[in-house]
N, C-alpha and C positions, 0 to 999 in steps of 0.2 A: 091324387086328390089335392093335398097341399104340398107345395114344394118347399125346399129348404129355405129359401128366401122368405116365404110366408111365416114359417116357424120362427125364424130369426127376428122378423118384425113383431110377432106376437110376444116373443120373449123380451125384446127391448121395450116394448110398450108396457109390459108387466113390470119390468124393473123400474121404468120411468114413473109409472103410477105409484109404485111402492115408495119411491124416493120423494114423490110429491106429497104423499100422504104422511110420511115420517116427519117432515119439517114442522108442521103445525102441532102434530102430537108431541114432538120434543119440547116445543115452546110452552104448550099447555102443562106438560109435566114439570118443567123447570119453574113455571110460575106457581103451580101448586106446592112444589117443594119449598119455595121461598116463603109462601104464605104460612105454611105449617111451621117453618123455623121461626118466623116472626112471632107467631102465636106462642110458641114454646118459650122464646126469650121473654116475651111480656109476662107470661104467667110465672116464670122464674123470678123475674124483677119484682112482681107484687109480693111473692113470697118472701124475698129478701127484705123488702121494706117492712113487712109485718113483723118479721123477726127483729129487725132493727128497732121498730117502735116498741116492741115488748121489752127489749133489753133497755131502751132509753127510759121507759117507765119504771122498770125495776131499779136502775141506777139512780134515777132522780129521787127515789124514795129513801135512799141511803142517807144516814147521817155521817159525820166525819169519820167516826170510828169504824162503821161498817164499810165505808168506801176505802179506807186504809187496808183493812183485812181483805176485801175483794181484790185489791191490787197486789197482795202479797206482802204488805208492810206489817210492822208491829206497832200498835198504838201504845204510846207511852202515856200512862195515866198521870204521872207527876207533872208534866208540863204540857200535856194535851197535843203532842205532835206525833206525826207518823214517821217511823224509822225504817 
């Protein structure tokens, strides 16, 4: 019915078709992976900025004595300096 040459041609055609389909699928997957990574990085950047803004607001409300203590110093009441 089918000779060996026919089966080899069918097999070669199947392999060629699979390789031809794999290229675009690989590129689509790579693109989607990059997009997901960019979205994750952007989300993390926004979280970091929100945390930084909260810290900035907190530190801005400190007076000299509170800032000295927050930095691990000792406020000297006698002369009003941080040691």
